[in-house]
C-alpha positions as CSV (number, residue, x, y, z in Angstrom):
1,M,5.6,-14.7,16.5
2,E,9.2,-15.5,15.4
3,A,11.5,-12.0,15.9
4,I,11.3,-9.3,12.5
5,E,13.6,-6.8,12.1
6,V,12.7,-3.8,10.0
7,R,15.6,-2.1,8.4
8,P,16.6,0.0,5.3
9,T,16.3,-2.6,2.0
10,V,19.9,-3.1,0.6
11,S,20.5,-4.5,-2.6
12,S,21.0,-8.0,-1.6
13,D,17.7,-7.6,-1.0
14,L,15.9,-7.3,-4.4
15,P,16.1,-11.0,-5.5
16,Q,14.1,-11.9,-2.2
17,L,11.7,-9.1,-2.5
18,M,11.0,-9.7,-6.1
19,G,10.2,-13.3,-5.6
20,L,7.7,-12.7,-2.6
21,D,4.4,-13.3,-3.6
22,H,2.8,-10.5,-4.6
23,S,-0.6,-11.2,-5.1
24,S,-3.3,-11.2,-2.1
25,T,-7.5,-12.6,-2.2
26,S,-10.3,-9.6,-1.1
27,D,-13.3,-10.7,0.4
28,H,-14.6,-7.0,-0.3
29,V,-14.3,-4.4,-2.7
30,W,-15.2,-0.8,-2.2
31,Q,-17.3,-0.8,-5.8
32,L,-17.4,3.1,-7.3
33,E,-20.3,5.0,-8.5
34,L,-20.7,8.2,-10.2
35,R,-23.9,9.9,-10.3
36,R,-24.3,13.0,-12.8
37,D,-26.8,15.7,-12.0
38,P,-29.1,15.6,-15.0
39,R,-29.9,19.7,-14.1
40,G,-26.0,20.4,-13.8
41,P,-22.2,19.4,-14.1
42,Q,-22.3,18.0,-10.8
43,V,-20.8,14.9,-10.2
44,S,-21.2,12.7,-7.3
45,A,-18.9,9.8,-6.0
46,I,-20.0,7.3,-4.0
47,F,-18.0,4.1,-2.9
48,R,-20.2,1.4,-1.4
49,E,-18.1,-1.7,0.3
50,V,-19.1,-4.9,-1.1
51,R,-18.9,-8.2,0.5
52,L,-17.9,-10.4,-2.6
53,P,-19.3,-14.2,-2.7
54,R,-16.1,-15.4,-2.8
55,P,-12.7,-13.9,-2.4
56,V,-11.5,-12.8,-5.1
57,A,-7.5,-13.1,-6.2
58,I,-5.6,-9.9,-6.5
59,A,-2.3,-9.4,-8.4
60,C,-0.7,-6.2,-7.5
61,P,-0.7,-3.0,-10.4
62,N,3.4,-2.7,-9.8
63,D,5.8,-4.9,-11.4
64,P,7.6,-6.4,-9.0
65,F,10.7,-6.9,-11.0
66,A,10.9,-3.3,-11.8
67,L,12.2,-3.4,-7.8
68,A,15.4,-3.9,-9.0
69,D,15.5,-0.3,-11.1
70,D,13.3,1.7,-9.3
71,W,14.7,1.1,-5.8
72,K,17.1,3.7,-5.6
73,R,14.4,6.2,-7.0
74,K,12.4,6.0,-3.8
75,A,12.6,8.0,-1.1
76,M,12.9,5.3,1.3
77,M,12.4,1.2,1.2
78,C,12.7,-1.0,4.4
79,T,12.6,-4.9,4.7
80,A,11.3,-7.0,7.2
81,I,13.3,-9.5,8.1
82,S,12.9,-13.0,10.2
83,G,16.0,-14.9,10.6
84,S,17.6,-14.7,7.0
85,D,14.9,-14.3,5.1
86,A,13.3,-11.1,3.8
87,V,9.3,-11.6,4.4
88,G,8.3,-7.8,3.8
89,Y,8.9,-4.3,2.3
90,L,7.7,-1.1,1.9
91,A,8.5,1.7,-0.9
92,L,7.6,5.0,-0.2
93,A,8.3,8.3,-2.3
94,E,8.5,11.5,-2.1
95,P,6.0,13.4,-4.5
96,R,6.3,16.8,-3.1
97,T,8.2,18.2,0.4
98,G,6.7,17.4,3.5
99,V,5.0,14.5,2.0
100,A,5.1,11.2,1.8
101,W,3.6,8.8,-0.4
102,I,3.1,4.8,0.7
103,T,3.5,3.0,-2.7
104,D,4.1,-0.4,-2.2
105,I,3.9,-2.6,1.2
106,V,4.0,-6.4,0.2
107,V,4.0,-8.7,3.5
108,S,4.8,-12.8,2.5
109,P,1.7,-14.9,2.4
110,N,3.1,-17.1,5.4
111,W,3.6,-13.6,7.7
112,R,0.6,-12.2,6.6
113,R,-1.6,-11.0,9.9
114,R,1.5,-11.5,11.8
115,G,2.5,-7.3,12.2
116,V,4.8,-7.3,10.0
117,G,2.8,-4.7,7.6
118,G,2.0,-3.2,11.0
119,A,5.7,-3.2,11.9
120,L,6.7,-1.8,8.5
121,L,3.6,1.3,8.5
122,E,5.4,2.2,11.9
123,A,8.8,2.3,10.5
124,A,7.7,4.3,7.8
125,H,6.2,7.0,10.1
126,T,9.4,6.8,12.6
127,W,11.4,7.8,9.2
128,C,8.7,11.0,8.4
129,A,8.6,12.1,11.5
130,E,12.3,12.2,11.9
131,R,12.5,14.4,8.8
132,E,9.7,16.1,9.9
133,F,6.9,15.2,7.1
134,R,3.4,16.9,7.6
135,K,1.5,13.7,6.0
136,A,1.8,10.6,4.8
137,F,-0.5,9.3,2.2
138,F,-1.4,5.5,1.2
139,E,-2.8,4.2,-2.0
140,M,-4.3,0.8,-2.3
141,Q,-6.9,-0.9,-5.3
142,S,-10.4,-0.7,-4.4
143,K,-10.4,-4.3,-4.4
144,N,-7.7,-4.5,-1.9
145,H,-9.7,-5.1,1.3
146,P,-6.7,-6.2,3.7
147,A,-4.6,-3.1,2.9
148,M,-7.9,-0.6,3.6
149,M,-8.1,-2.5,6.6
150,L,-4.7,-1.9,7.6
151,A,-4.6,1.1,6.7
152,Q,-7.5,2.1,9.0
153,K,-6.4,0.2,11.7
154,Y,-3.0,3.0,11.7
155,G,-5.3,6.0,11.4
156,Y,-5.0,6.5,7.9
157,E,-8.0,7.5,6.3
158,F,-10.3,7.8,3.0
159,C,-9.2,10.7,1.3
160,G,-9.6,10.5,-1.8
161,Y,-9.6,8.6,-5.6
162,N,-8.2,7.8,-8.7
163,D,-10.2,6.3,-11.9
164,R,-8.0,3.7,-14.1
165,Y,-4.7,5.1,-12.6
166,Y,-3.2,1.9,-12.2
167,S,-1.8,0.1,-15.7
168,N,-4.7,-2.6,-15.4
169,Q,-6.9,0.1,-15.1
170,D,-8.0,-0.6,-11.2
171,I,-9.0,2.4,-9.0
172,A,-6.5,3.8,-6.7
173,L,-7.8,4.5,-3.3
174,V,-5.8,7.3,-1.2
175,F,-5.8,7.2,2.3
176,M,-3.6,9.6,4.7
177,R,-2.8,10.2,8.0
178,A,-0.8,13.2,9.6
179,V,2.6,11.8,10.8
């Protein structure tokens, strides 16, 4: 694999980052089933991993062009570089003191499954540990199976969901790990 450098994002990275292909494909989804107890107010939420008959395209739920406005508001944003090319990035918010929230992780299609996503996560974990954060949360769409697999590979565990969270009404799955 070619050398990858992960460093803090600078303003000159933004045009390349916005130009990355933010879409993905998946051959699995987590399907939500809500069951209401007819005898009382209880509701059970069950997720089932379902294999799809063919891969589906997944549009990024966040507007990549909003990066130009949002990147300074992020608690941390890092860029993966190969040579002079930006090949991925990770954005992290800090909604509460001591807790980090990974909101975006994007890797150029030519660089996927080559360790770039892991390098970005490791940079985020290091950043969190240096600031003595207790937990890191990682959100993703329920149909983004590649992101789920990456999260689980790096020790994240499913801890919740938010129905109709994204502007396109997709479910957000939330994974967490101690830092």
